[in-house]
N, C-alpha and C positions, 0 to 999 in steps of 0.2 A: 709241207713236203715230208714224205715218209722217210723215217730213219732206218727202216729195215729191222727195227727192234719192236717187239710187242709192247703195247702200253701196259702199265702195271696198275691193276685195280679196275676201276670202272671202264677204262678205255680198252681193255683187252677183249679179244674176240669171244672169249669164254666167260667174261664177266668176273674173272678172278685173276689174281696175280699169276704170272708165268711161273713164279717160284712155288706157288701153292699147287698148281695143276699137277696131278700125277703123284703127289707126295702124301701118302695115307697118314703119315704122322701129323700132318697139318690139319687133319680133320678135327683134332683137339684144339681148343682155344689156346691162344698165346698165354703163357704164364704171366706176362706183363699185364695183360688185361684182367686175368683172374685175381692177380695180386691186389690191384687197385680198384676194381669194381666195388668192393665193400665201402669205399668212400661215398658212394651214391646212396641216398636214403631209400628206404623200402618203398617200392612202387614208383621209383623215379622214372621220368620220361627220358629215354636214351635213344640217340641216333647212331646206328651203325652205318658209317659213311663209306661209300664205295665198298659195299659189303661182300662182293663176290658170292660165293655159295652160302654165306651167312652163318659161318661157324660161331662167330661171336654173338650174332643176333639170337640164334637158338639158345646158346648157353645163358645169355642174359634173360631171355624170356622165361626159360625154365625156372629161374630164380625169382620170378615175380615182377621184374622190371617191365615197364610198358615200352616196347621197342618198336622203332621204325627202322627198317632196313632199306637202303636205297642203292641202286646200281642201274647201269644202263642196259644190262642184259635181261630181257624179259624171261628167258628160260631160268636164269638163276633166281629171280624173284618168284617165279611160279613154283619153284621147288620149296619155297617157304610157306606155301598156302596151308592153312589148317593149324599152324603152330599158335597155341594160346598166348595171348599178350603180345603178339607180333603182327605188325602191319607192314607189308612190302610196298615199295614204290619204285616204278621205273622212271628214271630221269637222267638227263645228260648233265653232269656236274661240271662240264668244261666249256660248253658252247651255248650260245643263245642266252635267253633270259634266265637269271638266277632263280631256280625253282623254290628257294626257301626264304624268299623275302618276308621279313617280319616275323619269322618263326625262331623260337629258341627252345633249348632242351636243358634238362638237368645234367646231362652228360653226353659227350660225343666220343665215339671210339673210331679210330682210324688205324688200319694196319696195311702194310705193303701197298701203299698208295701215296703218290705225290704229284700234285699239279699246282705249281707255285702261284699262278695267277689268281687262284681261288682261295689261297690261304687266308687273306683278311676276311673274306666272307665266311670261311669255315670257322674261324675264331668267333665271329659274330653269332654263330649258332649256339654258343654256350651262354646261358644266362648268368648273371652275377652270382657267385657262390657255387657255380656248377663246375664240373670236372671234365678235363680233356685228357684222354688217354691215347697216346700216339706212338706208333712204332713202325719204322720202315727202314729201307736200305740207305746207306751213306757211301760217300766217296771211299774207294778202296774195294768195293764189292766187285768191281770189274775183274779182279784177280780170281774170282770164284765162278764167274759166268754172268748171266743176266740177273737183274738189270745192270747194264754197263754204260748206258747213255747218261751223261751227267744231268740231263733234264730230270731224270728219275732218281737221282741220288742226292741226299742231303749233304751239305757241306759241314765240316766239323763245327759243332756248336750251333748249328742253324736253328734247331728247335728252341734252344735257350734264348737266342736273339729274338725269335718270333714272339715270345711271351714277356720279354724283359720290360719292366716298368708298369705292368698292368695285371700280372698274375703272381700267385704264390706257387713256387716250384716245390712239389712234394718229392719228386725223384727224377733223376736224369742219368742216363748211361749212354755211352757210345763205345764201340769197339768191335772186335771180332768174336763171333759165337761159333760153336762147333755143332750145335743141334738146332733144328732138325737136320740141317746140313751147313757146312761152313759158309759164312756170310759176314759182311760188315753191316752192323745195325746201329741205329740211333733211336732212343726211346725216351719219352717224357710223360710224366703225369703232373698236371698243374691244376690249381683251383683259380677260377677267375676272380681277381681282386687281390690287392696287396694286403699282406698281413693277415690273411685268412687263418683262422684257428683250425688246424687239421689234427684229427685223431688218427694216427697211423693204423692201418689194418693189422690186427693181431697184437696191437700195443696195449 
């Protein structure tokens, strides 16, 4: 049943989050992604999951990572054609057969997207020792506009609970941000495996 609210991420009609559409400032990659991408080894295989227009896929590919960008919007994926080190894939990440059975990556990047039924499958995409970089909206964002449907908003501490017991948390934040526009955000960087030795970027 339709909620009357656009889906955020791969489910959107434009293939990008409604927050991203029309906001030029968001053409730049998220500082959360650029901060923790250096945890990935040189030439790592990275999946930009529900990539929208692919701002992170482009940024990662330009730095020599081997990137796959996936979204259900063919036009968004077509816009990534010709980018060196980047392969685009059109796939439905919410319905039907899971398109990534048996596949794993050194890193997975997710921004402005949440579909809870696939979260266990998403975590399975990260190989042992690999890095998950996740940032999206959380409860309270309804004060600022869309997304306001709780289906698309993380609960307090939800990302931490998601990785508890099997991952090493590198960084976690949740709360209100002012830029690129006011929103309630939750974000996590974690390495798959307990007790992983992590050298912090810039450390």
